N, C-alpha and C positions, 0 to 999 in steps of 0.2 A: 728241529731247529735247519736254519739255509742252508744249501748249496752253495757257496761260489760258483760263479759261471768261466767256467776252463779259459785259461789266459793262453795264446798261442808264440808262443815260441819262430820265428820268421828265420831262421837261422841255428842249423845246427851249434855256432861256435855263438851263439844268442846266451848269458850268463842264465842259467837257470832260477838263481837267487836271488841273482836282485829283480825277477818278477814277480818274488814269493811276497804275498801284506807280512807287514809284523806280527801278527794274531793267528796265523796260520801255523795250526801245530803240526798237522803234516802235509807234506806235498809229495802225490801220484807225476811221475810222467809218464807221457804216453810218447814212445819213438815210433813217430808215423813211419819214414826214413831205412828203417830196420823193416817195421810189417810189411811196406811195400816189395821189401829186398826176397824178403822171404813167401810171398805170393809169387817172385821172379822165378826162386828157384823153386820151389816147390812142380808152376809150370813149363819151368823144363826139363826135372823132373818125369816129364809125366807127357810130354811131348809124342803123338802127335795130339793125344787127348785133351779137349779141352780143361781148364781148371778155372774150378767157376771157387768163391768163400764163405765159408758159414761162418755167421754176422750172427748171432744168436746170440741171448743172454747179455745184449747190450754188448754185444761184440764179444764176449768172455772180458765183461766187465772194461772195455779201452773207450766204448759209447762209440756207440751204430754212426751217428753224423760223420763223426770224422772219418770213420774205420771203408763205413763207406764210401765216401767221397773217394779216399784215399787207392784202398782197390780199382774201383772204376778209372782212376787219374791213369794206376798203375797196367787199365788192357782190361778187371778182370768184366766182363757180360753177365754172368749168373749169378745167381749168390740167392743164402737160406736163412731164413728167419723159423723160430718153431712156434712164430702166433702169431696173428692177426694184426694184435696192439703190435707187435713189433715190426710185421710188417710194412705197417702203417708211416712208423718213427723215418722206416729205410730208403720207403718208396719220397719221400720229399728233400731226398738227400740222392739219390739217384737220376740217373736220366732217364731218358721213356723209354729204351728201348730196352732197357737190362731186364733182364729175367730175373724177375723173386718170385722165388717158391717159400709156403711156409709148410711145415714138417708133421706138424703135431694134427692132422685131418682134417677133415670137410665138417662144419656144425652145422643143424639144419637151419636156414633160415640165416643164411649169412653170406649169401652167394650174393646182392648187390654189393659188401663191401667189398668182396674180390675185386666187381669188376669197377669201382669205383678208381680201385687203387690200382687195376689191373695189374693183381697175382694172381698169382697156381698156386690151387692146393693140391696135400702129395695125401691120396687119398688110400686107404688104408684097407677099406672090406667094401663086403657090395652094397650095404645099407648106405655107406658114403657116397660111391658111385649113384647109385639107387637119384640120393637124393639130387646132386652134381647133376644128372644128366639132368633131369627135373626142374630143373635152373635156367640147364638152356636150354632147354627145350619151351620154356614160358619167354623166355627173356630175350634168346636169338644171340646169346655172350658164346663168341667165339677166341677166347683167351689162351684154351688150356688148361692142361690137370697133368702132375706124375700119379703113376702109378707106384704102389709101394710093396712086393711083396718080399714078405720072412721065408731067409731062407736058409737061420739057428738063432733065431736072435732070440725069439719066443718073444717078441717084445709086442710092435704093429705092422699091419702089412698085411696081405694077401697071401693065403696059401700059393704055394705053386698050386693045386690042381685048377681050383680057384680061379687061377691069372689062366693055365692056361686055354680058361673057360672062355675065357677072349680072343681066341682065335676070331672064330669070326665079325667079333666088330673093328678088328685092328684091316683084315683082308677088304670092307667094309669098303675106305677109302678115308670117308669122312670123320674118324672114329676122338678126334680133341682130343689124344695122348700123345705130347710132346715129351715126358721121359718113362724112363722105366728105374726102375733105383731098387737097391739093396743094402742092406749099413751088416758090413762082418762086427762076430762077437769077440774076436779074440787078432783084431789084425799085430799089438804088440810085440805078440809072439809070434816068430818065428816061423817057429817048428811046429805049431798047436796043427793039430792034423782035421781040426773043426774050417781053421782057412781054403782045405784043396777038398772041401765037403762042400761049403758054401758057394764057392765059386765055377762048383760042378753044376749044381745045381741051379744058378745060379746063368748062368751061363747057359741051360738046356731049357729056361722060360724065356730068357734075353728072345735069344734066336726064332720061337714062334711071332715074336714083334717087330715086326718087319719094321725097316724104316722109322720106327724110333729108337731116341739115338738109346744105349745105356751107361750110369751109371752104380762101381760098386763102393770103392774101396774111399772114405776119407782120411782122414791126415797118413796114421799109420800105414792101410791100405796100401799107399800111394808105392810106400818102400818095398813092398813083397810085390814088387815085378810086375812087365808091359801085364799081364797074363789078366792082373787086376785092375789095372787102369780105365779098361773100353774104352763108352766115349769123349767119359766126361768123370772130372774127381772134384771131391770139392772137402780139400783143408776146412778144419776149425782151428784146433787148436796149435797147428805148429804155424799158422799162421802171425799167430802171438808169440811163437819166444820156447812150446810148451814141446817135450824131445819126445821124436815121434816116433823115436828106434827106441825103447829105453840100455836095450842089448845092447849098444852102440854108441859113440859119444853122439851129442846133442844137434845136424845139421842146421837148426838155425839159429836167427843173431834174438839176441833177445831183446823186449818191448817192452818191460814196463822195469818202476824204480818209482822206489815206496822210501822215501825219508821221516823222520820223527824226531822233531824238536826234542834237545834240550832243555829241561825244565828246571830240572834241579839236580847238584852234587852236594853227594854226604858223605861222611866220614865215619865206617864202621869199627866197635872195637869187637876184636878175637871171639869170639862165642856172640854173638849179635847173631839176629835171622833178619830175614827182609820175605816181606808181602803174607798175604793170606792165607793162616797158616805156618808160618811162621815153618816152611820145609828145608831153606836153605839157612845153613849158618856158616858164618864169615869163621874161616881156619883160619886169618894171619889181621893184623890192623886192613880196611880196604878200606878201597872210597869207591861209591857205585854213584853211577847217573843213573836220571827219572828221567825215561824215554813219555810223552805222547803220544802214547797211539794203547789200543791194549782190543779185547777179542770184538771187539764193536765197531772195530775199524778193519776186522779179517786177518785180524793175524792171532791163529788160533790161538787158546788158553793149553792144548798138548805141548806147543812151543814153550812148556815152562819148564825151569829146572827144579831140583832138593840136592842133598848129601848125597845119595845117591846114583845120580845121573842126572849127564849134563845136557842139556837143552837146545834150543834154537845160538846162532850169533849176532850179532849186527856189525856192522863194517864202522866206527868212529875214528876219524882223523889215519882212516888204510891203514888201518888193525883192525883185526879178530879183537872183539868182545864178547864173553857167553853172559846171557841172561839170567839169572841175578831171582833166584826164586818164581813164583808162578805170576804168569803176564795176568792182568785183572780186565775190567772191564776198554779202563779208559789210560790207562799205565803200562808201564814194561819197568824192571829193575834191572840194569847191567851193569859186573863188575867192571871197572877201567882201572887199576889198580896198578895191572903192567903198562899203562897208556904213560907219554912221557909228561913233567907237570905241567898243565894249564893246554894239551892235546884238545882235551874234554874242556868245553865251557859254557856254560848255559845260557841261551838264544840258538847255542850252534842246533847241525841236526846231524843226526845216527841212518845212518842203512842198513834201509832191514832188508830190504832185497834189489837189488843188483850190487857190480865191485866182486863180482866174482859169486855173489848169494844169489843163486839160480830159482827160479820158481817150482823144478822139482823136486833143490833142493830143504827151498821151505816143503812143498810138499809130502817131506821126508819125515821133517819133524813132528810136520800138523798131524799129520799118522793119512794123508789122505795122497790124492794127485792133485798133478798141474790146474787140470779141467779148476776144481773145489775151489782151487785158492785164485785164479786170476777174475772166477764169478762171483769173485765174498770181497774183492779189495771193495775198500768202506768210502761211503758220498763224507766222508769228514775234510778227506786228502782236499788241500787246493790242488786242480788240475792243470794240467799246464801239458800243452799241446808239439811238439817238436818237430821238426821239418814236415817236409807233407803235403800236399797243397791243401787240404783238410782243413793244418794247423792257420792258413791264414787268413780259412771262411770260418773257424771256428767262434 
């Protein structure tokens, strides 16, 4: 299935529905002004540390080019992606002066690709470092690289001992290291003892990298306080409206809204069942709306309901309506019995995300986290970018 080109909304006041083709079964709207506001809030929270932007996984499902341009226009100067292929997309949208790091490490024989787009690998072990050094000596490339130190995640990164073994290199001057970083394992848990342990270990290692900027905190880590912020913070999830402080109210603005079209309305008798397996039974004469979205669009099957468990809600005509039965690949059934007559109409839209339904609420119903919700936003939605300089350039 071909994916329609995203349509920009040049003003927040523009009527979104007027830009939706009649054939569009669903709409994903990205609010770039909210994205920029979230970055500015995080930047202010982290002052005097630099605030970077993580735009991996297609900018958490929101589109790397549009998000990169918006953040750069807001003042962001450093960006992180996961892979070299993502870096190639990001570089086309960023100014040449922007620093661009690739988190997933350096692979042998890829140095020319890094140099071609002026991006920097995040190096996490001695083999990668040797391969990077070999490329730099052979070509004279001086684009720089980050060093990732594992302080407790046990995923990527040098051991602290190996990192401290680089002291002679740092003292030599022209070492080519532009950043030292680590990653917190439990930053969203304010009282996790691992936060203090990782902070102490990272502070010790970073202290020997004299003159090299240090970065430890991602989204949640920013809110652990100034001690965790070092020279740079690198938020990702919080930029896109996911709550970085799950033990408190969400300080971020929502960025994404999803709507699905009502394709049919059905009247059920008491005792009729809905969907695969007949797991949901009408307990009264019931009106059902069938929506044109499903788990192929990133609306997880776990949001289903049955006779014993309520599932997720959608919003129709300003009122919450519960999912009825199992979410299928392309369709969702919703109980609209309690809406006013004719409030739900064929061809109108129901809101799956937005109008009070947050990413984190959906994640709860999906049995996952907001990160997975955002990075699974379906490609079948008609995309609209609202606000921001990137919208005009889409």
